[in-house]
C-alpha positions, -999 to +999 in steps of 0.1 A: -887-424-026-874-388-018-838-381-009-818-352-001-788-365-017-779-390-046-742-401-046-728-417-077-704-444-066-696-462-033-659-459-027-640-441+000-653-406-009-688-416-012-691-436+019-676-408+040-697-381+027-728-405+029-719-413+066-714-377+075-746-362+059-768-391+075-754-390+109-745-350+115-773-335+093-799-363+094-806-361+058-815-391+037-790-405+011-792-428-019-759-444-030-759-458-064-733-481-076-727-497-110-705-525-092-719-552-072-704-543-038-696-511-018-662-499-009-647-490-043-612-504-053-606-509-015-631-536-015-620-570+001-636-604+006-628-641+017-621-663-009-629-701-012-597-709+010-607-681+038-582-660+028-589-623+028-582-609-007-582-574-020-600-577-052-585-545-067-546-550-057-532-543-023-545-513-003-521-508+028-535-480+050-512-453+062-516-418+070-499-387+091-536-374+100-549-380+132-582-366+121-583-394+094-570-420+118-598-409+144-624-408+120-620-444+106-614-458+139-651-452+147-658-479+123-630-506+126-604-518+150-570-519+136-540-545+131-509-525+132-489-534+102-457-522+085-456-529+046-425-542+033-414-541-004-386-557-024-377-552-059-358-577-082-329-560-096-302-581-114-317-613-099-315-599-063-343-586-042-334-553-026-356-531-004-380-504-022-379-475-021-341-474-028-323-470+003-290-474+019-294-508+024-303-514-012-267-502-019-250-527+002-273-552-014-262-545-049-228-530-048-194-540-034-190-531+002-163-503-003-181-488-033-215-488-015-200-471+015-185-445-009-221-436-025-237-438+011-212-411+021-217-391-009-256-394-005-251-381+033-229-354+023-251-340-003-285-346+012-285-357+047-298-387+067-336-395+065-342-374+034-363-386+007-352-375-027-373-380-058-352-396-086-356-371-110-342-346-087-314-368-079-305-372-116-306-334-122-283-324-091-260-356-092-222-354-102-195-379-101-203-412-085-239-401-078-246-396-115-239-433-117-261-441-089-288-420-101-287-435-136-286-470-123-317-465-102-334-443-128-328-473-154-333-503-131-358-493-105-378-464-121-379-461-157-390-496-170-416-499-139-430-467-146-432-472-184-452-508-174-474-491-149-483-459-167-477-466-204-452-434-205-419-422-195-414-405-159-407-373-177-441-373-190-459-377-160-466-350-133-438-349-106-465-354-080-467-389-091-428-394-099-419-383-066-441-409-050-414-435-047-381-416-039-346-426-031-347-428+009-315-420+024-321-441+057-319-477+065-356-478+072-370-507+051-406-499+058-424-489+025-442-460+046-429-439+075-462-424+085-471-426+122-503-444+117-499-476+096-524-506+103-550-527+082-586-528+093-589-559+115-620-573+098-612-558+064-622-527+043-655-541+032-667-546+069-654-511+077-675-495+049-707-515+059-705-500+094-702-466+079-732-471+058-752-488+086-776-460+092-813-457+084-808-426+064-785-442+041-798-465+011-774-484-013-783-495-048-758-518-063-755-532-099-771-501-111-759-471-135-771-439-119-785-428-153-808-458-153-829-445-122-820-406-121-854-401-137-874-421-112-859-409-080-865-374-060-832-359-048-822-322-042-783-324-049-757-349-063-724-359-053-705-376-082-676-396-073-673-415-106-652-399-135-659-364-142-657-367-182-683-396-179-705-374-159-706-347-187-706-374-214-672-368-228-680-332-242-643-323-242-631-358-249-617-386-225-596-381-198-569-410-200-563-436-171-543-465-167-560-497-157-549-530-142-556-566-150-553-588-115-546-623-116-551-645-084-535-678-075-537-699-044-508-720-035-506-753-015-479-738+008-478-715+037-456-686+024-443-677-013-422-645-007-404-628+019-425-597+024-460-585+015-450-572-020-422-579-047-418-555-074-407-566-109-394-533-125-376-551-154-386-586-157-418-602-170-449-584-177-463-581-142-454-551-121-458-567-087-470-597-067-486-593-034-492-620-008-524-613+007-517-633+042-491-606+050-520-578+049-545-597+068-522-615+095-541-648+090-527-682+094-534-709+067-516-738+053-526-721+018-514-687+006-530-665-020-512-642-046-525-615-067-502-606-098-508-572-116-506-566-151-510-527-160-530-520-193-545-491-211-579-481-200-606-489-225-642-472-214-667-502-211-641-528-212-622-524-181-619-501-149-600-469-146-576-467-118-550-441-120-553-407-136-526-400-161-515-364-149-497-342-173-500-309-189-523-319-217-546-336-194-547-308-169-560-284-197-586-308-206-597-313-169-599-274-168-626-275-194-646-299-176-642-278-141-657-250-159-688-271-166-689-279-128-688-240-122-719-237-143-739-263-121-738-236-092-731-264-065-761-287-076-735-314-083-704-317-059-674-336-073-650-357-050-626-385-053-599-397-074-619-403-105-641-371-101-613-350-089-588-366-115-562-366-090-538-394-076-553-398-040-540-422-012-568-436+007-562-411+037-560-382+012-596-393-001-609-392+034-594-362+044-606-343+013-644-359+019-642-347+055-631-312+044-658-309+017-685-319+041-673-295+067-670-266+042-696-270+015-722-293+028-725-290+067-738-255+063-757-256+032-794-260+027-809-288+003 
């Protein structure tokens, strides 16, 4: 069969680009995915107890972009949902990101009030301050607070999650969970926060339900690339893998997920509980909070971060630092040599830490700027 495009991978970026190409350009697309499902890491399914489970850990949709919201709303109804996270610190569960309510949960009331006033005087209300910035600028009692949050909330969690100290990571990563000078306990503050009513997989299925789109699962694209006719490639897989690691491997972190179903209605107070200091796990997520389902049973997913070993587990998070950026630059120079015959998009292909909405926005922009007016 002849196609206009071969797309490697079937995650967010791949599905958005395939849908746009098929519906807006009337061109034929073949998606080749090595896993046995579409949706990438956002894939979900109903387990044997009828509970909707996120196979690769919790995916909570949130965005500031009306463009992204309106685009995805073509393929799903939404269940409005505000995600809440607690962190276990010194045996107490406190709101995460660390906020003014966390102060009063941990410290004596008068001292908590003093710290609150200092935060308000120095930064103002409703401000999100990266913990590394707080440590750099703090003095007096705020130095104590900054060190406390760094040691008890940030340092050990980061080392478990990433395998390195916070200072060894790009600040775009370390700034993702700031100190929030507010009493808003929601994990996100974006104006659009919701979960696909029937799940992510159904949303992706609708995106790909077009006669111009064919999907081939359980297949490495290299197995079929010589047997299929196509004009151009979109790669959403790891950029270093595409170039056969010619400049060495770009490191990632991986995660081992363990699922457990309990014969009780609920297990914890909120969707996710973080364990920055205790146990080998980083967090436990209770799936029914995300799906809104009613059931006498409940399913949990426990996350155990681990090193990424090609061929043995999956790459999840690019480890962004100066050394890895230099290696990435070498691969990007190889991309330039391809003169647009191969387009790279997505967390693994761009080697960037994208949220779901960022991946969608990037794919939509890529289609509009580089694909829509091109000729294949």
